[in-house]
TORBA-34541 format. One record per residue (C-alpha): x, y, z; residue in three letters. Coordinates in nm, 4 decimals. Layout:
<pts>
+----------+----------+----------+--------+
|        u |        v |        w | residu |
+----------+----------+----------+--------+
|        X |        Y |        Z |    ALA |
...
+----------+----------+----------+--------+
</pts>
This chain:
<pts>
+----------+----------+----------+--------+
|        u |        v |        w | residu |
+----------+----------+----------+--------+
|  -2.5032 |   0.5905 |   1.3870 |    MET |
|  -2.5684 |   0.2485 |   1.5260 |    SER |
|  -2.3234 |  -0.0490 |   1.6010 |    ARG |
|  -2.3756 |  -0.3814 |   1.6275 |    ASN |
|  -2.1907 |  -0.4735 |   1.9435 |    THR |
|  -2.2646 |  -0.8720 |   1.9446 |    THR |
|  -1.9073 |  -1.0220 |   2.1254 |    SER |
|  -1.8919 |  -1.3532 |   1.9569 |    ILE |
|  -1.6081 |  -1.5686 |   2.1268 |    LEU |
|  -1.2573 |  -1.5567 |   1.9559 |    ALA |
|  -1.1126 |  -1.8185 |   1.7826 |    ILE |
|  -0.7810 |  -1.9125 |   1.8985 |    ALA |
|  -0.5985 |  -1.9111 |   1.5805 |    LEU |
|  -0.3212 |  -1.6465 |   1.6326 |    LEU |
|  -0.0038 |  -1.7519 |   1.8438 |    ALA |
|   0.3363 |  -1.7083 |   1.8435 |    ALA |
|   0.4834 |  -1.8681 |   1.5479 |    PHE |
|   0.8475 |  -2.0132 |   1.5537 |    ALA |
|   0.9470 |  -1.9487 |   1.1804 |    LEU |
|   1.2360 |  -2.2089 |   1.1846 |    ALA |
|   0.9902 |  -2.4317 |   1.0197 |    ALA |
|   0.7232 |  -2.3358 |   0.7618 |    CYS |
|   0.4002 |  -2.3740 |   0.9379 |    SER |
|   0.1030 |  -2.5833 |   0.8235 |    GLU |
|  -0.1122 |  -2.2627 |   0.7547 |    LYS |
|   0.1385 |  -2.1257 |   0.5160 |    THR |
|  -0.0093 |  -2.1788 |   0.1898 |    PRO |
|   0.0705 |  -2.4002 |  -0.0515 |    PRO |
|   0.4211 |  -2.3334 |  -0.2131 |    GLN |
|   0.5783 |  -2.3799 |  -0.5482 |    ALA |
|   0.8976 |  -2.6180 |  -0.5615 |    LYS |
|   1.1614 |  -2.4017 |  -0.5799 |    LEU |
|   1.5616 |  -2.4651 |  -0.6447 |    ASP |
|   1.8044 |  -2.4232 |  -0.3199 |    GLU |
|   1.8741 |  -2.0724 |  -0.2334 |    PRO |
|   2.1712 |  -1.9649 |  -0.1690 |    LYS |
|   2.2958 |  -1.7873 |   0.1907 |    ALA |
|   2.3614 |  -1.4477 |   0.2203 |    ALA |
|   2.7086 |  -1.3738 |   0.1348 |    GLY |
|   2.7543 |  -1.6402 |  -0.1313 |    ASP |
|   2.8716 |  -1.4337 |  -0.3661 |    GLU |
|   3.1062 |  -1.2684 |  -0.1563 |    ALA |
|   3.2716 |  -1.5802 |  -0.0587 |    GLY |
|   3.0907 |  -1.6437 |   0.2520 |    ASP |
|   3.3250 |  -1.8530 |   0.4563 |    THR |
|   3.1991 |  -2.2008 |   0.6390 |    ALA |
|   3.3052 |  -2.0444 |   0.9554 |    ALA |
|   3.1015 |  -1.7608 |   0.8994 |    ALA |
|   2.7899 |  -1.9898 |   0.8162 |    ALA |
|   2.8927 |  -2.1760 |   1.1451 |    GLU |
|   2.9235 |  -1.8541 |   1.3697 |    ALA |
|   2.5306 |  -1.7999 |   1.2747 |    ARG |
|   2.4016 |  -2.1323 |   1.3807 |    LYS |
|   2.2474 |  -2.1397 |   1.7244 |    GLY |
|   2.1933 |  -1.7438 |   1.6558 |    VAL |
|   1.7797 |  -1.6485 |   1.7267 |    MET |
|   1.6523 |  -1.3037 |   1.5670 |    VAL |
|   1.3046 |  -1.2239 |   1.7337 |    ASN |
|   1.0426 |  -1.0340 |   1.5605 |    GLY |
|   0.6708 |  -0.9578 |   1.5745 |    ALA |
|   0.4046 |  -0.7691 |   1.3991 |    GLY |
|   0.1968 |  -0.7842 |   1.0586 |    ALA |
|  -0.0183 |  -1.1267 |   0.9430 |    THR |
|  -0.0275 |  -0.9458 |   0.6037 |    PHE |
|   0.3283 |  -1.0850 |   0.5231 |    PRO |
|   0.3465 |  -1.3777 |   0.7668 |    TYR |
|   0.3080 |  -1.6447 |   0.4689 |    PRO |
|   0.6509 |  -1.5097 |   0.2853 |    ILE |
|   0.8434 |  -1.4533 |   0.6170 |    TYR |
|   0.7480 |  -1.7868 |   0.7396 |    ALA |
|   0.9167 |  -1.9418 |   0.3604 |    LYS |
|   1.1889 |  -1.7277 |   0.3632 |    TRP |
|   1.2794 |  -1.8325 |   0.7062 |    ALA |
|   1.2762 |  -2.1966 |   0.6894 |    ASP |
|   1.4765 |  -2.1567 |   0.3498 |    ALA |
|   1.7358 |  -1.9331 |   0.5091 |    TYR |
|   1.7284 |  -2.1535 |   0.8228 |    ASN |
|   1.8413 |  -2.4629 |   0.5967 |    LYS |
|   2.1361 |  -2.2388 |   0.4439 |    VAL |
|   2.2797 |  -2.0741 |   0.7063 |    THR |
|   2.1332 |  -2.2266 |   1.0612 |    GLY |
|   2.0227 |  -1.8871 |   1.1576 |    LEU |
|   1.6597 |  -1.8971 |   1.3762 |    LYS |
|   1.3989 |  -1.6834 |   1.3368 |    LEU |
|   1.1154 |  -1.6604 |   1.5510 |    ASN |
|   0.8195 |  -1.3926 |   1.4252 |    TYR |
|   0.5206 |  -1.3570 |   1.6694 |    GLN |
|   0.2580 |  -1.2948 |   1.3793 |    SER |
|   0.0287 |  -1.0610 |   1.6381 |    ILE |
|  -0.0676 |  -0.7770 |   1.4120 |    GLY |
|   0.1107 |  -0.4628 |   1.3306 |    SER |
|   0.0062 |  -0.2506 |   1.6146 |    GLY |
|   0.1568 |  -0.5065 |   1.8292 |    GLY |
|   0.4634 |  -0.5393 |   1.6332 |    GLY |
|   0.5284 |  -0.1418 |   1.6465 |    ILE |
|   0.4784 |  -0.1687 |   2.0511 |    ALA |
|   0.7330 |  -0.4327 |   2.1075 |    GLN |
|   1.0083 |  -0.3156 |   1.8702 |    VAL |
|   0.9168 |   0.0187 |   2.0868 |    LYS |
|   0.9551 |  -0.1650 |   2.4041 |    ALA |
|   1.2759 |  -0.3411 |   2.2470 |    GLN |
|   1.1933 |  -0.6537 |   2.3596 |    THR |
|   1.2057 |  -0.7642 |   1.9906 |    VAL |
|   1.4779 |  -0.7303 |   1.7446 |    ASP |
|   1.2427 |  -0.6265 |   1.4577 |    PHE |
|   0.8615 |  -0.5043 |   1.4355 |    GLY |
|   0.6756 |  -0.5617 |   1.1077 |    ALA |
|   0.3881 |  -0.2945 |   1.0060 |    SER |
|   0.1544 |  -0.3088 |   0.7187 |    ASP |
|   0.0923 |   0.0496 |   0.8407 |    ALA |
|   0.4327 |   0.2748 |   0.8003 |    PRO |
|   0.5453 |   0.5368 |   1.0195 |    LEU |
|   0.5547 |   0.8778 |   0.9512 |    LYS |
|   0.9030 |   1.0354 |   0.9225 |    PRO |
|   0.8728 |   1.2343 |   1.3046 |    GLU |
|   0.7459 |   0.9000 |   1.4215 |    GLU |
|   1.0157 |   0.7135 |   1.3395 |    LEU |
|   1.2566 |   1.0157 |   1.4476 |    VAL |
|   1.0954 |   1.0019 |   1.7996 |    GLU |
|   1.0794 |   0.6355 |   1.8479 |    ALA |
|   1.4757 |   0.5883 |   1.6969 |    GLY |
|   1.3590 |   0.3789 |   1.4374 |    LEU |
|   1.4351 |   0.3148 |   1.1030 |    ALA |
|   1.1714 |   0.1996 |   0.8493 |    GLN |
|   1.1889 |  -0.0130 |   0.5168 |    PHE |
|   0.9717 |  -0.2179 |   0.3212 |    PRO |
|   1.0265 |  -0.5990 |   0.2270 |    MET |
|   0.7188 |  -0.7027 |   0.0251 |    ILE |
|   0.3856 |  -0.5586 |  -0.1688 |    ILE |
|   0.0863 |  -0.7485 |  -0.1624 |    GLY |
|  -0.3072 |  -0.6876 |  -0.1794 |    GLY |
|  -0.6000 |  -0.6344 |   0.0882 |    VAL |
|  -0.8829 |  -0.8802 |  -0.0506 |    VAL |
|  -1.2640 |  -0.8516 |   0.0598 |    PRO |
|  -1.3957 |  -1.1812 |   0.0747 |    VAL |
|  -1.7827 |  -1.2931 |   0.1354 |    VAL |
|  -1.9324 |  -1.6293 |   0.2019 |    ASN |
|  -2.2213 |  -1.6228 |   0.0297 |    LEU |
|  -2.4536 |  -1.9443 |  -0.1442 |    GLU |
|  -2.3685 |  -1.9982 |  -0.5062 |    GLY |
|  -2.1308 |  -1.6968 |  -0.5487 |    VAL |
|  -1.7745 |  -1.8323 |  -0.6512 |    SER |
|  -1.4698 |  -1.6699 |  -0.6474 |    VAL |
|  -1.4551 |  -1.3489 |  -0.8932 |    GLY |
|  -1.7925 |  -1.3351 |  -0.9300 |    GLN |
|  -1.9347 |  -1.0976 |  -0.7423 |    LEU |
|  -1.8563 |  -0.7209 |  -0.8707 |    LYS |
|  -1.8409 |  -0.4033 |  -0.5832 |    LEU |
|  -1.7708 |  -0.0166 |  -0.6681 |    ASP |
|  -1.5911 |   0.1949 |  -0.3862 |    PRO |
|  -1.9146 |   0.3296 |  -0.2750 |    GLU |
|  -2.1167 |   0.0210 |  -0.2041 |    ALA |
|  -1.7842 |  -0.1646 |  -0.0175 |    LEU |
|  -1.8139 |   0.1299 |   0.1995 |    ALA |
|  -2.1549 |   0.1182 |   0.2586 |    ASP |
|  -2.1293 |  -0.2455 |   0.3056 |    VAL |
|  -1.8475 |  -0.1893 |   0.6049 |    PHE |
|  -2.1096 |   0.0991 |   0.7058 |    LEU |
|  -2.3963 |  -0.1002 |   0.7574 |    GLY |
|  -2.5876 |   0.1054 |   0.5552 |    LYS |
|  -2.6512 |  -0.1847 |   0.3048 |    ILE |
|  -2.7751 |  -0.4709 |   0.4979 |    LYS |
|  -2.8597 |  -0.7352 |   0.2674 |    LYS |
|  -2.6556 |  -0.9067 |  -0.0032 |    TRP |
|  -2.9792 |  -0.8619 |  -0.2858 |    ASN |
|  -3.0247 |  -0.4329 |  -0.2086 |    ASP |
|  -3.0530 |  -0.2650 |  -0.5170 |    GLU |
|  -2.7141 |  -0.1643 |  -0.5402 |    ARG |
|  -2.5457 |  -0.4722 |  -0.5404 |    ILE |
|  -2.8112 |  -0.6050 |  -0.7570 |    ARG |
|  -2.7366 |  -0.3221 |  -1.0409 |    GLU |
|  -2.3600 |  -0.4140 |  -1.0132 |    LEU |
|  -2.3989 |  -0.8013 |  -1.0764 |    ASN |
|  -2.6991 |  -0.8337 |  -1.2882 |    PRO |
|  -2.6146 |  -1.1734 |  -1.3880 |    ASP |
|  -2.5275 |  -1.3055 |  -1.0413 |    VAL |
|  -2.8011 |  -1.4916 |  -0.8208 |    LYS |
|  -2.7881 |  -1.3152 |  -0.4785 |    LEU |
|  -2.9540 |  -1.4510 |  -0.1823 |    PRO |
|  -3.2126 |  -1.2673 |   0.0622 |    ASP |
|  -2.9113 |  -1.2662 |   0.3504 |    THR |
|  -2.8489 |  -1.0359 |   0.5849 |    GLU |
|  -2.4529 |  -0.9416 |   0.5525 |    ILE |
|  -2.2530 |  -0.9928 |   0.8286 |    SER |
|  -1.9612 |  -0.8269 |   0.8591 |    VAL |
|  -1.5751 |  -0.9459 |   0.9892 |    VAL |
|  -1.3483 |  -0.7264 |   1.0874 |    HIS |
|  -0.9952 |  -0.7627 |   1.2888 |    ARG |
|  -1.0311 |  -0.7693 |   1.6731 |    ALA |
|  -0.7016 |  -0.6392 |   1.7008 |    ASP |
|  -0.4398 |  -0.3514 |   1.6052 |    GLY |
|  -0.3844 |  -0.4203 |   1.2253 |    SER |
|  -0.1910 |  -0.2887 |   0.9552 |    GLY |
|  -0.4327 |  -0.4920 |   0.7314 |    THR |
|  -0.7139 |  -0.3299 |   0.8602 |    THR |
|  -0.4814 |   0.0264 |   0.7976 |    TRP |
|  -0.4850 |  -0.0559 |   0.4375 |    ILE |
|  -0.8252 |  -0.1018 |   0.4219 |    LEU |
|  -0.9679 |   0.1797 |   0.6270 |    THR |
|  -0.7122 |   0.4003 |   0.4350 |    ASN |
|  -0.8607 |   0.3320 |   0.0952 |    TYR |
|  -1.2058 |   0.3321 |   0.2292 |    LEU |
|  -1.1328 |   0.7027 |   0.3597 |    ASP |
|  -1.0162 |   0.8307 |   0.0218 |    LYS |
|  -1.3217 |   0.6592 |  -0.1369 |    VAL |
|  -1.5874 |   0.7836 |   0.1035 |    SER |
|  -1.6623 |   1.1280 |   0.2317 |    PRO |
|  -1.9078 |   0.9270 |   0.5095 |    GLU |
|  -1.6527 |   0.6933 |   0.5954 |    TRP |
|  -1.3931 |   0.9681 |   0.6305 |    HIS |
|  -1.6043 |   1.1388 |   0.8472 |    GLU |
|  -1.7468 |   0.8955 |   1.0570 |    LYS |
|  -1.4366 |   0.6222 |   1.0968 |    VAL |
|  -1.1442 |   0.7496 |   0.9076 |    GLY |
|  -0.8175 |   0.5569 |   0.9096 |    THR |
|  -0.6347 |   0.3282 |   1.1721 |    GLY |
|  -0.4611 |   0.0191 |   1.2729 |    LYS |
|  -0.7820 |  -0.0015 |   1.5221 |    ALA |
|  -1.1003 |   0.2070 |   1.4272 |    VAL |
|  -1.4830 |   0.1987 |   1.6023 |    GLU |
|  -1.6506 |  -0.0032 |   1.3318 |    TRP |
|  -1.9957 |   0.0639 |   1.2684 |    PRO |
|  -2.1056 |  -0.3204 |   1.2964 |    MET |
|  -1.9690 |  -0.6493 |   1.2707 |    GLY |
|  -1.7731 |  -0.8739 |   1.4842 |    ILE |
|  -1.4190 |  -0.9363 |   1.5085 |    GLY |
|  -1.1266 |  -1.1739 |   1.4345 |    GLY |
|  -0.7475 |  -1.1999 |   1.5359 |    LYS |
|  -0.5263 |  -1.1444 |   1.3076 |    GLY |
|  -0.5695 |  -1.2284 |   0.8843 |    ASN |
|  -0.6484 |  -1.6189 |   1.0059 |    GLU |
|  -0.9033 |  -1.5451 |   1.2580 |    GLY |
|  -1.1290 |  -1.3169 |   0.9990 |    VAL |
|  -1.0733 |  -1.5733 |   0.7448 |    ALA |
|  -1.1864 |  -1.8483 |   0.9648 |    ALA |
|  -1.5093 |  -1.6308 |   1.0498 |    TYR |
|  -1.6272 |  -1.5557 |   0.7186 |    VAL |
|  -1.6073 |  -1.9329 |   0.6536 |    GLN |
|  -1.7735 |  -1.9909 |   0.8935 |    ARG |
|  -2.0535 |  -1.7297 |   0.8960 |    VAL |
|  -2.3417 |  -1.7440 |   0.5957 |    ASP |
|  -2.3655 |  -1.3854 |   0.4475 |    GLY |
|  -2.0209 |  -1.2819 |   0.6078 |    ALA |
|  -1.7775 |  -1.0537 |   0.4496 |    ILE |
|  -1.4652 |  -0.9622 |   0.5481 |    GLY |
|  -1.0922 |  -0.8745 |   0.3968 |    TYR |
|  -0.7544 |  -1.0330 |   0.4598 |    VAL |
|  -0.4015 |  -1.0761 |   0.2803 |    GLU |
|  -0.4366 |  -1.2472 |  -0.0568 |    TYR |
|  -0.2313 |  -1.5314 |   0.0380 |    ALA |
|  -0.4871 |  -1.6051 |   0.3178 |    TYR |
|  -0.8001 |  -1.5911 |   0.0172 |    ALA |
|  -0.5888 |  -1.8393 |  -0.1668 |    LEU |
|  -0.4815 |  -2.1004 |   0.0731 |    GLN |
|  -0.8479 |  -2.0985 |   0.2519 |    ASN |
|  -1.0070 |  -2.1188 |  -0.1375 |    SER |
|  -1.2183 |  -1.7914 |   0.0052 |    MET |
|  -1.4298 |  -1.5779 |  -0.2624 |    ALA |
|  -1.2762 |  -1.2813 |  -0.3228 |    HIS |
|  -1.4896 |  -0.9834 |  -0.4930 |    VAL |
|  -1.3988 |  -0.7365 |  -0.8216 |    LEU |
|  -1.3350 |  -0.3897 |  -0.7597 |    LEU |
|  -1.4188 |  -0.1223 |  -0.9439 |    LYS |
|  -1.0815 |   0.1097 |  -0.9468 |    ASN |
|  -0.9912 |   0.4714 |  -0.9692 |    ARG |
|  -1.0437 |   0.4344 |  -1.3329 |    ASP |
|  -1.3616 |   0.2670 |  -1.3244 |    GLY |
|  -1.2238 |  -0.0739 |  -1.4307 |    SER |
|  -1.3300 |  -0.3865 |  -1.2625 |    PHE |
|  -1.0017 |  -0.5655 |  -1.1570 |    VAL |
|  -0.9489 |  -0.8932 |  -1.0029 |    ALA |
|  -0.6353 |  -0.9017 |  -0.7091 |    PRO |
|  -0.3520 |  -1.0534 |  -0.8839 |    THR |
|   0.0366 |  -1.0101 |  -0.8907 |    ILE |
|  -0.0438 |  -0.8161 |  -1.1558 |    GLU |
|  -0.2587 |  -0.5570 |  -1.0473 |    SER |
|  -0.0519 |  -0.5378 |  -0.7534 |    PHE |
|   0.2518 |  -0.4903 |  -0.9542 |    GLN |
|   0.0509 |  -0.2166 |  -1.1585 |    ALA |
|  -0.0721 |  -0.0040 |  -0.8754 |    ALA |
|   0.3204 |  -0.0691 |  -0.7352 |    ALA |
|   0.4568 |   0.0826 |  -1.0427 |    ALA |
|   0.3212 |   0.4540 |  -0.9128 |    ASN |
|   0.5526 |   0.4769 |  -0.6136 |    ALA |
|   0.8957 |   0.6864 |  -0.6437 |    VAL |
|   1.0373 |   0.5455 |  -0.3107 |    TRP |
|   1.3640 |   0.7242 |  -0.3552 |    ALA |
|   1.1138 |   1.0614 |  -0.3035 |    ASP |
|   0.9604 |   0.9265 |   0.0606 |    ALA |
|   1.1020 |   1.0408 |   0.3148 |    PRO |
|   1.1499 |   0.7447 |   0.5982 |    GLY |
|   0.9878 |   0.4864 |   0.2920 |    PHE |
|   0.6730 |   0.6490 |   0.3954 |    TYR |
|   0.4703 |   0.5008 |   0.1127 |    MET |
|   0.0846 |   0.4557 |   0.0673 |    VAL |
|  -0.0136 |   0.2361 |  -0.3035 |    LEU |
|  -0.4002 |   0.2615 |  -0.2187 |    THR |
|  -0.6421 |   0.4003 |  -0.4587 |    ASP |
|  -0.3344 |   0.4433 |  -0.7194 |    GLN |
|  -0.4303 |   0.5081 |  -1.0895 |    PRO |
|  -0.4325 |   0.2576 |  -1.3595 |    GLY |
|  -0.6421 |   0.0619 |  -1.5818 |    ALA |
|  -0.5231 |  -0.2455 |  -1.4329 |    GLY |
|  -0.4610 |  -0.1588 |  -1.0362 |    SER |
|  -0.5595 |  -0.3158 |  -0.7760 |    TRP |
|  -0.6917 |  -0.0349 |  -0.5248 |    PRO |
|  -0.6246 |  -0.1720 |  -0.1875 |    ILE |
|  -0.2424 |  -0.2543 |  -0.2129 |    THR |
|   0.0070 |  -0.1754 |   0.0229 |    GLY |
|   0.3195 |  -0.2510 |   0.1163 |    ALA |
|   0.4884 |  -0.4433 |   0.4302 |    SER |
|   0.7732 |  -0.2896 |   0.6405 |    PHE |
|   1.0326 |  -0.3847 |   0.9121 |    ILE |
|   1.0933 |  -0.1598 |   1.1662 |    LEU |
|   1.4571 |  -0.1489 |   1.3748 |    VAL |
|   1.6317 |   0.0814 |   1.5996 |    HIS |
|   1.8902 |   0.2869 |   1.4320 |    ARG |
|   2.1153 |   0.2031 |   1.7785 |    GLU |
|   2.1633 |  -0.1419 |   1.8020 |    GLN |
|   2.2857 |  -0.2584 |   2.1077 |    PRO |
|   2.4454 |  -0.5834 |   1.9627 |    ASP |
|   2.6205 |  -0.4654 |   1.6236 |    PRO |
|   2.6825 |  -0.8740 |   1.5790 |    ALA |
|   2.3448 |  -0.9995 |   1.5985 |    LYS |
|   2.2526 |  -0.7004 |   1.3517 |    ALA |
|   2.4339 |  -0.7810 |   1.1028 |    LYS |
|   2.3237 |  -1.1154 |   1.1096 |    ARG |
|   1.9355 |  -0.9962 |   1.1062 |    MET |
|   2.0266 |  -0.7476 |   0.8260 |    LEU |
|   2.2322 |  -1.0651 |   0.6320 |    ASP |
|   1.8888 |  -1.2125 |   0.6721 |    PHE |
|   1.6746 |  -0.9599 |   0.5126 |    PHE |
|   1.9431 |  -0.8749 |   0.2345 |    ASP |
|   1.9106 |  -1.2630 |   0.1356 |    TRP |
|   1.5061 |  -1.2111 |   0.1465 |    CYS |
|   1.5762 |  -0.8764 |  -0.1190 |    LEU |
|   1.8097 |  -1.0850 |  -0.3247 |    ALA |
|   1.6982 |  -1.4234 |  -0.3499 |    HIS |
|   1.3460 |  -1.4305 |  -0.2359 |    GLY |
|   1.1331 |  -1.3071 |  -0.5117 |    ALA |
|   1.0139 |  -1.6788 |  -0.6160 |    PRO |
|   0.9137 |  -1.7614 |  -0.3342 |    MET |
|   0.7591 |  -1.4202 |  -0.2993 |    ALA |
|   0.5978 |  -1.4525 |  -0.6415 |    GLU |
|   0.4740 |  -1.8125 |  -0.5479 |    SER |
|   0.2412 |  -1.6715 |  -0.3022 |    LEU |
|   0.1667 |  -1.3915 |  -0.5127 |    HIS |
|   0.3764 |  -1.0984 |  -0.3589 |    TYR |
|   0.5051 |  -0.8284 |  -0.5416 |    VAL |
|   0.9052 |  -0.8611 |  -0.4761 |    PRO |
|   1.0669 |  -0.5069 |  -0.4037 |    MET |
|   1.2551 |  -0.3985 |  -0.7358 |    PRO |
|   1.6756 |  -0.4215 |  -0.7140 |    ALA |
|   1.6371 |  -0.0769 |  -0.7431 |    ALA |
|   1.4263 |  -0.0007 |  -0.4279 |    VAL |
|   1.6453 |  -0.2688 |  -0.2655 |    ALA |
|   1.9381 |  -0.1044 |  -0.3578 |    ALA |
|   1.7898 |   0.2455 |  -0.1517 |    LEU |
|   1.6994 |  -0.0209 |   0.1384 |    VAL |
|   2.0552 |  -0.1707 |   0.1691 |    ARG |
|   2.1908 |   0.2379 |   0.1612 |    GLY |
|   1.9921 |   0.2994 |   0.4385 |    LEU |
|   2.1297 |   0.0125 |   0.6476 |    TRP |
|   2.4605 |   0.1347 |   0.5703 |    ARG |
|   2.4010 |   0.4718 |   0.6881 |    THR |
|   2.1544 |   0.5104 |   0.9524 |    GLN |
|   2.1512 |   0.1238 |   1.1293 |    ILE |
|   2.4618 |   0.1705 |   1.3687 |    ALA |
|   2.6471 |   0.0265 |   1.6845 |    HIS |
|   2.8109 |   0.3672 |   1.8887 |    ASN |
|   2.8302 |   0.5398 |   1.5668 |    GLY |
|   2.9518 |   0.2721 |   1.3718 |    ALA |
|   2.7887 |   0.0865 |   1.0951 |    PRO |
|   2.6982 |  -0.2514 |   1.1707 |    VAL |
|   2.6270 |  -0.3516 |   0.8146 |    TRP |
|   2.8899 |  -0.2955 |   0.4913 |    GLN |
+----------+----------+----------+--------+
</pts>
C-alpha cells in the first residue's frame, strides 16, 4: 500500500489556551441568560464564592470539546471567580498529562477501557456528545451538497479513490458537477480523540481499513498531510483545493466549511445536526457501561449521524488536594446542571439528567482524599 509522505510545515495554530475568557476562535455564541454559580440552589454563600477566587484548575486534552469548555469556563469564572486553564493539545496529550499528574484533569474523546482506568488509578466520566464531520474544499460544492457512503469515504482516506470525479462518487452525486481534481487528504498530526472516533467508524464499515489501518488516536495514514488539532485540519482544508478532512462539527460551523452528507447504517443520507447526534446517542445505555466506556459510532436509526462520539473527563481517584478537587468537580457539576443551553448553541448534545446523576454518583463514591470523598 503506497503512502504519500509529503511533509508540509505545520501551522502554529495549537497552543495552550487559558479559558478564563473565551477565545476568538470559539464559534459564534447565542445570547444566553446569566448562569447560576455551582451551589446556588443549595444556598451557596458569598464566603464560599470568595474562596473560589484565585483558584486555578488546570486541564489538558481533546480539541473536540474545546469550544464548549471555553464557553463554560468563561461563564463560570464570571460568577464564581474560578479560573480554568485548559490546554487544547489533543486527547493523547491529555491522557499522558493526567497520568503524569501535571494537570488536574485530562480530556479525551477516546474513552479508556475499565482495565486501563484501574491500571492508571483514574476515574472517567462523559461531559458532552458531538459529531465528527468530513469537510471538503471543492469549487462549486456547497454545504451538505456532496453525498458519500461508508465504502467511498473509507476508500478516499485509503487513497483508492484519487479524484473527485471518480465514477463511484459521481454515482452517488448525479446532480453535482464534480471537478477533475486530485483528492488531498488532511488528517491529524497529533494524538487525537477526533481521529479515534473517525477511525473507529472506518474500522467498522471497511474490512480493508480494519486490516490495514485500524482504530487509534494516531494511526499510519495511507496518504495525506497532517494538521495539529481540529484548528489545524480546518485551516489546511480551507487552503488546499480538493482537500477532504475531518473536524468536530463546531469547527465546521465556525469556519463555514462544506460538510458532506453520509449514508448511515439504516441506508439514509443524513446531515450532521444536533438532532442526528441525539439520535445516535439515544442508543447508549450508560448505566450498563463499566467505567462509562461508550462508543457511539455507526449506531442504528434512520436519523443517526454515523460518526458521533462522547468526550470524557479523566481525573485521579486519589486526589492530593481535596479542596481544589471539590472546586474542580463543582465546575463540572455546574456545567452538567446549567450548561445545556450553551452546549446546544454550539450544536453539542448535553448529557441527559439521568447520566449526570450517574456521574455525580461516581464522584461521591470513587474520587477521594485518604479515603474520604471530596465531593458530596
